[in-house]
Backbone as a printed PyTorch tensor [residue, N CA C, xyz], in Angstrom:
tensor([[[-37.2000, -12.9690,   0.9410],
         [-36.7540, -12.2870,   2.4780],
         [-37.5720, -11.1520,   2.6130]],

        [[-38.2410, -11.2510,   3.8920],
         [-38.9260,  -9.9750,   4.1780],
         [-38.1370,  -8.8890,   4.4900]],

        [[-38.7920,  -7.6590,   4.5300],
         [-37.9530,  -6.7380,   4.6930],
         [-37.3870,  -6.3210,   6.1350]],

        [[-38.2080,  -6.9090,   7.1230],
         [-37.8230,  -6.7810,   8.5430],
         [-36.3210,  -7.9090,   8.7850]],

        [[-36.5970,  -8.9890,   8.1650],
         [-35.3480, -10.0040,   8.0980],
         [-34.3230,  -9.4190,   7.3780]],

        [[-34.5020,  -8.7280,   6.3150],
         [-33.3650,  -8.0680,   5.3690],
         [-32.6670,  -6.9560,   6.4170]],

        [[-33.5170,  -6.3420,   6.9750],
         [-33.0370,  -5.3160,   7.7540],
         [-32.2410,  -5.8540,   9.0190]],

        [[-32.6800,  -6.9140,   9.5480],
         [-32.0180,  -7.4470,  10.7030],
         [-30.4860,  -8.0870,  10.2200]],

        [[-30.5690,  -8.7120,   9.0460],
         [-29.3470,  -9.1900,   8.5580],
         [-28.2490,  -7.9290,   8.1520]],

        [[-28.7340,  -6.8050,   7.4020],
         [-28.1550,  -5.6580,   7.1180],
         [-27.3320,  -5.2250,   8.5580]],

        [[-28.1800,  -4.8970,   9.5970],
         [-27.8630,  -4.5720,  10.7680],
         [-26.6500,  -5.3660,  11.4210]],

        [[-26.8570,  -6.8070,  11.3290],
         [-25.8880,  -7.8110,  11.6700],
         [-24.4600,  -7.6340,  10.9280]],

        [[-24.3970,  -7.4220,   9.9450],
         [-23.2690,  -6.9400,   9.0100],
         [-22.8020,  -5.8080,   9.5230]],

        [[-23.5730,  -4.7030,   9.8530],
         [-23.1400,  -3.5490,  10.2330],
         [-22.4170,  -3.6550,  11.5590]],

        [[-22.7520,  -4.4210,  12.4550],
         [-22.3370,  -4.6350,  13.5800],
         [-20.8900,  -5.2980,  13.4240]],

        [[-20.8060,  -6.3910,  12.6240],
         [-19.4830,  -7.0910,  12.0040],
         [-18.5120,  -6.0040,  11.6950]],

        [[-19.0670,  -5.0850,  10.8490],
         [-18.2250,  -4.2240,  10.1460],
         [-17.4970,  -3.4010,  11.4830]],

        [[-18.4890,  -2.7940,  12.4130],
         [-18.1330,  -1.8920,  13.3690],
         [-17.1970,  -2.7500,  14.3310]],

        [[-17.4440,  -3.8600,  14.5830],
         [-16.4310,  -4.6660,  15.3310],
         [-15.0390,  -4.7410,  14.7000]],

        [[-15.0780,  -5.0750,  13.3150],
         [-13.8710,  -5.1610,  12.8440],
         [-13.1720,  -3.9830,  12.6220]],

        [[-13.7510,  -2.9510,  12.3630],
         [-13.2840,  -1.6810,  12.3660],
         [-12.7390,  -1.1500,  13.6350]],

        [[-13.3350,  -1.6010,  14.6280],
         [-12.7570,  -1.2300,  15.9890],
         [-11.5260,  -2.0560,  16.4310]],

        [[-11.6980,  -3.2740,  15.9620],
         [-10.2770,  -4.1670,  16.0420],
         [ -9.1790,  -3.7690,  15.4110]],

        [[ -9.3540,  -3.1640,  14.2670],
         [ -8.4220,  -2.5780,  13.2320],
         [ -7.8670,  -1.3460,  14.0250]],

        [[ -8.5870,  -0.4910,  14.3580],
         [ -8.2330,   0.7630,  14.9430],
         [ -7.5500,   0.6210,  16.2060]],

        [[ -7.9430,  -0.4390,  16.9690],
         [ -7.2680,  -0.7010,  18.4590],
         [ -6.1080,  -1.4730,  18.2250]],

        [[ -6.2450,  -2.4790,  17.6210],
         [ -5.1570,  -3.6470,  17.6450],
         [ -4.2970,  -3.7950,  16.4750]],

        [[ -5.0030,  -4.2200,  15.2660],
         [ -4.3200,  -4.4830,  13.9180],
         [ -3.5470,  -3.3790,  13.4510]],

        [[ -4.1410,  -1.9820,  13.2300],
         [ -3.4570,  -0.9350,  12.7640],
         [ -2.3160,  -0.5670,  13.7300]],

        [[ -2.1720,  -0.3740,  14.8100],
         [ -1.1540,  -0.0510,  15.7120],
         [ -0.0280,  -1.3320,  15.7890]],

        [[ -0.4720,  -2.3770,  15.7810],
         [  0.4390,  -3.6790,  15.7480],
         [  1.1240,  -3.8750,  14.4380]],

        [[  0.4390,  -3.5110,  13.2620],
         [  1.1830,  -3.5240,  11.9760],
         [  1.9230,  -2.2800,  11.7730]],

        [[  1.5810,  -1.0980,  12.4980],
         [  2.6610,  -0.1700,  12.5190],
         [  3.7780,  -0.2350,  13.1780]],

        [[  3.5880,  -0.8690,  14.4820],
         [  4.8400,  -1.5270,  15.2500],
         [  5.7590,  -2.3410,  14.5140]],

        [[  5.1900,  -3.2110,  13.7260],
         [  6.0140,  -4.4940,  13.0730],
         [  6.8380,  -3.6560,  12.0790]],

        [[  5.9440,  -2.7750,  11.1190],
         [  6.6330,  -2.2170,  10.1090],
         [  7.5780,  -1.1190,  10.3880]],

        [[  7.0650,  -0.1900,  11.2820],
         [  7.7440,   1.1260,  11.4920],
         [  8.8060,   1.0200,  12.5790]],

        [[  8.6020,   0.3100,  13.6440],
         [  9.5800,   0.3420,  14.7350],
         [ 10.7370,  -0.4250,  14.2780]],

        [[ 10.6510,  -1.6930,  13.3200],
         [ 11.6520,  -2.3900,  13.1630],
         [ 12.7970,  -1.6410,  12.1430]],

        [[ 12.0600,  -0.8230,  11.2500],
         [ 13.0690,   0.0140,  10.3740],
         [ 13.5390,   1.2040,  11.1300]],

        [[ 14.9100,   1.4270,  11.1450],
         [ 15.4120,   2.4560,  11.7630],
         [ 15.0610,   3.6690,  11.2200]],

        [[ 14.9160,   3.8800,  10.0020],
         [ 14.5690,   5.3670,   9.5230],
         [ 13.1630,   5.5050,   9.7920]],

        [[ 12.0960,   4.6410,  10.1370],
         [ 10.8830,   4.8250,  10.1540],
         [ 10.2360,   4.8880,  11.8030]],

        [[ 11.1300,   4.8370,  12.5520],
         [ 10.8670,   4.7860,  14.0330],
         [  9.9880,   5.9440,  14.4280]],

        [[ 10.2850,   7.1860,  13.9640],
         [  9.4670,   8.1220,  14.3170],
         [  8.1080,   8.4950,  13.6230]],

        [[  7.7880,   7.5830,  12.7430],
         [  6.4890,   7.5490,  12.2110],
         [  5.4170,   6.6550,  12.9610]],

        [[  5.7290,   6.0530,  14.0950],
         [  4.9830,   5.1720,  14.6820],
         [  3.4420,   5.9230,  15.1210]],

        [[  4.1580,   6.7640,  15.9670],
         [  2.7380,   7.6830,  16.6480],
         [  2.1470,   8.4020,  15.6010]],

        [[  2.5090,   9.1240,  14.7150],
         [  1.6560,   9.7540,  13.7710],
         [  0.6460,   8.9090,  13.0730]],

        [[  1.4010,   7.5660,  12.7320],
         [  0.7600,   6.5330,  12.0190],
         [ -0.4570,   5.9920,  13.0590]],

        [[ -0.2380,   5.7330,  13.9960],
         [ -1.2820,   5.4000,  14.9060],
         [ -2.4520,   6.3330,  15.1390]],

        [[ -1.9890,   7.6030,  15.2030],
         [ -3.1460,   8.8000,  15.3770],
         [ -3.8890,   8.8080,  13.9300]],

        [[ -3.3190,   8.5640,  12.8700],
         [ -3.7420,   8.6650,  11.3070],
         [ -4.8200,   7.5280,  11.3300]],

        [[ -4.5170,   6.3360,  11.9890],
         [ -5.4580,   5.2460,  11.8720],
         [ -6.5500,   5.6070,  12.7830]],

        [[ -6.5240,   6.2850,  13.7910],
         [ -7.6050,   6.5750,  14.5910],
         [ -8.4470,   7.6110,  14.2360]],

        [[ -7.9620,   8.6260,  13.5610],
         [ -8.5630,   9.7520,  12.7830],
         [ -9.3350,   9.1710,  11.6970]],

        [[ -8.8460,   8.3960,  10.8880],
         [ -9.4840,   7.7150,   9.6390],
         [-10.6940,   6.6900,   9.8640]],

        [[-10.6670,   6.3700,  11.5620],
         [-11.7250,   5.7120,  11.9020],
         [-12.9780,   6.4470,  12.1780]],

        [[-12.8610,   7.6590,  12.3450],
         [-13.9400,   8.4200,  12.7260],
         [-15.1410,   8.3350,  11.6560]],

        [[-14.8300,   8.8140,  10.2220],
         [-15.7010,   9.0250,   9.1620],
         [-16.2620,   7.4650,   8.9840]],

        [[-15.3140,   6.3950,   9.2810],
         [-15.9030,   5.2870,   8.9800],
         [-17.0580,   4.7020,  10.0020]],

        [[-16.8150,   5.2040,  11.2350],
         [-17.9140,   4.8030,  12.3700],
         [-19.2640,   5.7780,  12.1840]],

        [[-18.8970,   6.9940,  11.7170],
         [-20.0760,   7.8620,  11.3100],
         [-20.8250,   7.3600,  10.1380]],

        [[-20.2450,   6.8390,   9.0950],
         [-20.9170,   6.1110,   7.9210],
         [-21.5290,   4.9560,   8.4230]],

        [[-20.9460,   4.1850,   9.4890],
         [-21.8760,   3.0030,   9.8740],
         [-23.2460,   3.3980,  10.5140]],

        [[-22.9690,   4.3940,  11.4390],
         [-24.2380,   5.0640,  11.9750],
         [-25.2790,   5.3770,  10.9680]],

        [[-24.8660,   5.9560,   9.7350],
         [-25.7690,   6.4410,   8.8010],
         [-26.4770,   5.0540,   8.2040]],

        [[-25.5600,   4.0420,   8.0510],
         [-25.8740,   2.7220,   7.4200],
         [-26.9260,   1.9300,   8.3670]],

        [[-26.8820,   2.1160,   9.5190],
         [-27.6760,   1.5610,  10.6530],
         [-29.0560,   2.3900,  10.4380]],

        [[-29.1730,   3.5890,  10.2850],
         [-30.3230,   4.3880,  10.0890],
         [-31.1070,   3.9650,   8.9820]],

        [[-30.5010,   3.7390,   7.8340],
         [-30.8560,   3.2900,   6.5550],
         [-31.5220,   1.9330,   6.6280]],

        [[-30.8180,   0.9990,   7.3420],
         [-31.3370,  -0.2270,   7.7030],
         [-32.5260,  -0.1950,   8.4940]],

        [[-32.6310,   0.5920,   9.3500],
         [-33.7760,   0.7230,  10.1690],
         [-35.1240,   1.0530,   9.3430]],

        [[-34.9050,   2.0800,   8.4740],
         [-35.8530,   2.5490,   7.6060],
         [-36.4380,   1.3840,   6.4340]],

        [[-35.2180,   0.4900,   6.0800],
         [-35.7580,  -0.5990,   5.4910],
         [-36.5730,  -1.4410,   6.2530]],

        [[-36.3250,  -1.6980,   7.3950],
         [-37.2830,  -2.6450,   8.1400],
         [-38.7000,  -2.0110,   8.4100]],

        [[-38.7730,  -0.7860,   8.2780],
         [-40.1010,  -0.0770,   8.3240],
         [-40.7240,   0.3440,   7.1620]],

        [[-40.2840,  -0.1940,   5.9220],
         [-40.8060,  -0.0600,   4.8330],
         [-40.7270,   1.3860,   4.2520]],

        [[-39.7060,   2.0510,   4.7150],
         [-39.2970,   3.4390,   4.4180],
         [-38.1630,   3.5620,   3.5690]],

        [[-37.8030,   2.6080,   2.6030],
         [-36.5360,   2.4730,   1.9700],
         [-36.1840,   3.4290,   0.9900]],

        [[-37.2620,   3.9290,   0.3000],
         [-37.1960,   4.8770,  -1.0130],
         [-37.5250,   6.1760,  -0.5940]],

        [[-36.6710,   6.9310,   0.2080],
         [-36.9710,   8.1720,   0.7350],
         [-36.0210,   9.0860,   0.4130]],

        [[-36.3390,  10.4580,   0.3880],
         [-35.2110,  11.4430,   0.2190],
         [-34.2960,  11.4920,   1.2780]],

        [[-34.6600,  11.0640,   2.6030],
         [-33.8300,  11.1020,   3.6900],
         [-32.7550,   9.8780,   3.5960]],

        [[-33.1500,   8.8160,   3.0210],
         [-32.1700,   7.6620,   2.8760],
         [-31.1290,   8.2600,   1.7560]],

        [[-31.9080,   8.9630,   0.6790],
         [-30.8660,   9.2480,  -0.5170],
         [-29.9010,  10.3110,   0.0600]],

        [[-30.2650,  11.0990,   1.2180],
         [-29.2300,  12.1800,   1.8040],
         [-28.1820,  11.2510,   2.3730]],

        [[-28.6750,  10.3790,   3.3530],
         [-27.9750,   9.5640,   4.0530],
         [-26.8560,   8.7370,   3.2850]],

        [[-27.3050,   8.3780,   2.1540],
         [-26.2550,   7.8540,   1.1750],
         [-25.3610,   8.6740,   0.6390]],

        [[-25.8170,   9.9180,   0.5350],
         [-24.9310,  10.9260,   0.0260],
         [-23.7250,  11.2080,   0.8910]],

        [[-24.0700,  11.3470,   2.1690],
         [-23.2960,  11.6250,   3.2400],
         [-22.2470,  10.5880,   3.5110]],

        [[-22.7430,   9.2420,   3.2570],
         [-21.8550,   8.0260,   3.4810],
         [-20.8290,   8.1450,   2.1900]],

        [[-21.2250,   8.4790,   0.9210],
         [-20.1710,   8.8790,  -0.1760],
         [-19.1340,   9.9650,   0.2340]],

        [[-19.7280,  11.0820,   0.6290],
         [-19.0800,  12.1380,   1.0720],
         [-17.8840,  11.7830,   2.2200]],

        [[-18.3550,  10.9730,   3.0750],
         [-17.4430,  10.4770,   4.3910],
         [-16.3790,   9.4030,   3.6320]],

        [[-16.8210,   8.7620,   2.6560],
         [-15.7930,   7.7440,   1.9240],
         [-14.8450,   8.6390,   1.1970]],

        [[-15.2630,   9.6850,   0.3810],
         [-14.1020,  10.5330,  -0.2290],
         [-13.4010,  11.2650,   0.7740]],

        [[-13.9480,  11.5070,   2.0160],
         [-12.9780,  12.0700,   2.7840],
         [-11.9710,  10.9850,   3.3060]],

        [[-12.3360,   9.8290,   3.6130],
         [-11.3250,   8.7870,   3.8340],
         [-10.3320,   8.7530,   2.6800]],

        [[-10.6840,   8.9980,   1.5630],
         [ -9.8200,   8.7320,   0.2580],
         [ -8.9310,   9.8390,   0.3100]],

        [[ -9.3240,  11.1950,   0.6020],
         [ -8.4390,  12.4130,   0.7250],
         [ -7.4140,  12.2050,   1.7690]],

        [[ -7.9380,  11.6790,   2.7650],
         [ -6.9930,  11.4380,   3.8260],
         [ -6.0110,  10.3900,   3.6340]],

        [[ -6.2580,   9.4390,   2.8350],
         [ -5.2340,   8.3200,   2.4510],
         [ -4.4190,   8.9470,   1.3370]],

        [[ -4.8650,   9.8870,   0.5150],
         [ -3.9220,  10.3520,  -0.5090],
         [ -2.9640,  11.4940,  -0.0280]],

        [[ -3.5830,  12.1670,   1.1680],
         [ -2.5420,  12.9650,   1.9080],
         [ -1.4250,  12.1640,   2.5140]],

        [[ -1.7850,  10.8440,   3.0390],
         [ -0.7590,  10.0750,   3.6630],
         [ -0.0820,   9.4560,   2.7190]],

        [[ -0.2380,   9.1210,   1.4990],
         [  0.6920,   8.6560,   0.5920],
         [  1.4640,   9.6210,   0.0860]],

        [[  1.0140,  10.9450,  -0.0860],
         [  1.8190,  12.3440,  -0.7100],
         [  3.0600,  12.6130,   0.5490]],

        [[  2.4760,  12.2650,   1.8080],
         [  3.5270,  12.6980,   2.9040],
         [  4.5960,  11.5830,   2.9170]],

        [[  4.2210,  10.2830,   2.6550],
         [  5.0960,   9.2800,   2.6320],
         [  6.1940,   9.5220,   1.4900]],

        [[  5.6660,   9.8190,   0.2650],
         [  6.5430,  10.1570,  -0.8720],
         [  7.4030,  11.3610,  -0.7270]],

        [[  6.9090,  12.2060,  -0.2260],
         [  7.7190,  13.6040,  -0.0080],
         [  8.7420,  13.2880,   0.8940]],

        [[  8.3440,  12.6660,   2.2190],
         [  9.3680,  12.4140,   3.4060],
         [ 10.2350,  11.3960,   2.7570]],

        [[ 10.0360,  10.5030,   1.7790],
         [ 10.7440,   9.3710,   1.4350],
         [ 10.9010,   8.3270,   2.5220]],

        [[ 10.0470,   8.2340,   3.4010],
         [ 10.0940,   7.4550,   4.4300],
         [  9.0610,   6.2520,   4.1620]],

        [[  9.0320,   5.7350,   2.9790],
         [  7.8210,   4.8350,   2.7460],
         [  8.6110,   3.1740,   2.8400]],

        [[  7.5300,   2.3880,   3.0630],
         [  7.8470,   0.9120,   3.0260],
         [  6.7420,   0.4050,   2.2280]],

        [[  7.1060,  -0.6490,   1.4340],
         [  6.4430,  -1.1190,   0.2600],
         [  5.0820,  -1.7670,   0.9530]],

        [[  5.1130,  -2.3360,   2.0830],
         [  3.8300,  -2.8790,   2.6130],
         [  3.1650,  -1.9240,   3.0920]],

        [[  3.5150,  -0.6290,   3.6720],
         [  2.4940,   0.2730,   4.0460],
         [  2.0510,   1.0280,   2.8680]],

        [[  2.7120,   1.1220,   1.7140],
         [  2.0470,   1.5410,   0.4410],
         [  1.0990,   0.6750,   0.0760]],

        [[  1.2580,  -0.6260,   0.2570],
         [  0.1070,  -1.5710,  -0.5420],
         [ -0.9950,  -1.2600,   0.4220]],

        [[ -0.9430,  -1.3430,   1.7040],
         [ -2.0430,  -1.1280,   2.6050],
         [ -2.7480,   0.1450,   2.3290]],

        [[ -2.0440,   1.2410,   2.3020],
         [ -2.8000,   2.5230,   1.9640],
         [ -3.3390,   2.5220,   0.5650]],

        [[ -2.7430,   2.0260,  -0.4360],
         [ -3.3950,   2.1170,  -1.7910],
         [ -4.5410,   1.1060,  -1.9430]],

        [[ -4.5720,   0.0210,  -1.0790],
         [ -5.8140,  -0.7690,  -0.8720],
         [ -7.2740,  -0.1500,  -0.3620]],

        [[ -6.7910,   0.4740,   0.8600],
         [ -7.6160,   1.2580,   1.5610],
         [ -8.1940,   2.4840,   0.7880]],

        [[ -7.3320,   2.9740,  -0.0590],
         [ -7.6580,   4.1810,  -0.9810],
         [ -8.6620,   3.6820,  -2.1010]],

        [[ -8.3380,   2.4800,  -2.4550],
         [ -9.0290,   1.8640,  -3.6200],
         [-10.5820,   1.5140,  -3.0940]],

        [[-10.6530,   0.9710,  -1.9340],
         [-11.8540,   0.6670,  -1.3830],
         [-12.6710,   1.9510,  -1.0090]],

        [[-11.9990,   2.9880,  -0.4930],
         [-12.7000,   4.2700,  -0.2370],
         [-13.4580,   4.9740,  -1.4450]],

        [[-12.6000,   4.8930,  -2.5020],
         [-13.0280,   5.3820,  -3.9520],
         [-14.2410,   4.5490,  -4.4290]],

        [[-13.9980,   3.0810,  -4.2280],
         [-15.4720,   2.3130,  -4.8400],
         [-16.3800,   2.4930,  -3.9700]],

        [[-16.4020,   2.6990,  -2.6140],
         [-17.4290,   2.9740,  -1.8770],
         [-18.1120,   4.2000,  -1.9180]],

        [[-17.2810,   5.3580,  -2.2340],
         [-17.6760,   6.8380,  -2.4920],
         [-18.6600,   6.5550,  -3.9690]],

        [[-18.0710,   5.9320,  -4.8290],
         [-18.6040,   5.9360,  -6.0380],
         [-20.1470,   4.9900,  -6.1130]],

        [[-20.0310,   3.9960,  -5.7040],
         [-21.3320,   3.1400,  -5.3560],
         [-22.3790,   3.8940,  -4.4690]],

        [[-22.1450,   4.3910,  -3.3040],
         [-23.0470,   5.0010,  -2.6030],
         [-23.5600,   6.3830,  -3.1320]],

        [[-22.6680,   7.0570,  -3.9990],
         [-23.2250,   8.3490,  -4.6490],
         [-24.3410,   7.7080,  -5.6820]],

        [[-23.9290,   6.7090,  -6.3650],
         [-24.8740,   6.0460,  -7.3430],
         [-25.9950,   5.5680,  -6.7280]],

        [[-26.0500,   5.0520,  -5.5300],
         [-27.3020,   4.5420,  -4.8610],
         [-28.1530,   5.7710,  -4.4230]],

        [[-27.2940,   6.6080,  -4.0950],
         [-28.0730,   7.9660,  -3.7440],
         [-28.7880,   8.5360,  -4.7290]],

        [[-28.4070,   8.4850,  -5.8930],
         [-29.0480,   8.9780,  -7.0910],
         [-30.2000,   8.1280,  -7.3710]],

        [[-30.2860,   6.7970,  -7.3330],
         [-31.0430,   5.9800,  -7.5710],
         [-32.2930,   5.8910,  -6.5460]],

        [[-31.9770,   5.8570,  -5.3340],
         [-32.9230,   6.0910,  -4.2690],
         [-33.5380,   7.2550,  -4.3970]],

        [[-32.9960,   8.4370,  -4.8000],
         [-33.8400,   9.7080,  -4.9580],
         [-34.6300,   9.7140,  -6.1180]],

        [[-34.2740,   8.9700,  -7.2200],
         [-35.1430,   8.7870,  -8.4420],
         [-36.3050,   7.9140,  -7.8850]],

        [[-36.2040,   6.8140,  -7.2570],
         [-37.1600,   5.8950,  -6.9160],
         [-38.1530,   6.6430,  -6.0410]],

        [[-37.5770,   7.5880,  -5.0840],
         [-38.4490,   8.2610,  -4.1130],
         [-39.4150,   9.1790,  -5.0280]],

        [[-38.8340,   9.8640,  -6.0200],
         [-39.6930,  10.7870,  -6.8440],
         [-40.8420,   9.9560,  -7.5710]],

        [[-40.3750,   8.7450,  -8.2280],
         [-41.3140,   8.0840,  -8.6960],
         [-42.5030,   7.6600,  -7.6380]],

        [[-42.0920,   7.2370,  -6.3950],
         [-43.0530,   6.6880,  -5.3620],
         [-43.8030,   7.9240,  -5.2470]],

        [[-43.3180,   8.8510,  -5.0790],
         [-44.2990,  10.1560,  -4.7020],
         [-45.2990,  10.3500,  -5.7220]],

        [[-44.8920,  10.3230,  -6.9540],
         [-45.7130,  10.6340,  -8.1950],
         [-46.8000,   9.5840,  -8.0210]],

        [[-46.3200,   8.2180,  -7.9090],
         [-47.5190,   7.2190,  -7.9030],
         [-48.4160,   7.2730,  -6.8260]],

        [[-47.8670,   7.8150,  -5.6660],
         [-48.6850,   7.9040,  -4.4460],
         [-49.6860,   9.1970,  -4.6590]],

        [[-49.3380,  10.1610,  -5.3570],
         [-50.3910,  11.2560,  -5.7790],
         [-51.2910,  10.8410,  -6.7230]],

        [[-51.0500,   9.9860,  -7.5400],
         [-51.9550,   9.6000,  -8.6910],
         [-52.9040,   8.6070,  -8.1320]],

        [[-52.6750,   7.8590,  -7.1960],
         [-53.7220,   6.9560,  -6.7730],
         [-54.5420,   7.3930,  -5.8380]]])
């Protein structure tokens, strides 16, 4: 697969992730909250904060997609192993860690308030797990891209 074709496929995946993220923030999250929180008598007051929380956690997700798009553009132009892309991956890692922190705070809030529902806990823990996995792997990729960039610069200087 050529780099331009790979770049197009990766950008298509990012578009689908953005579409599904937008669908989650606008429809799935609020509807799930409505079903889980408004049906339970003791959780009715949590619906609006839950919806706002979903929207707030969408912000780092969409910022990370923008950085991913920029990385894909650089891959298409054969500028994949650069310090700039290593920094972008590091930013994506930090954004994923921020998502993880937000979900840990949400879990702590639910435990402290005693107003948790098993399905909400499962969803929050699943999202927290994915945030941690993304943070670890993008941090690792950032390190590897930085090392590859250093090797590429050394090779460019010796030739």
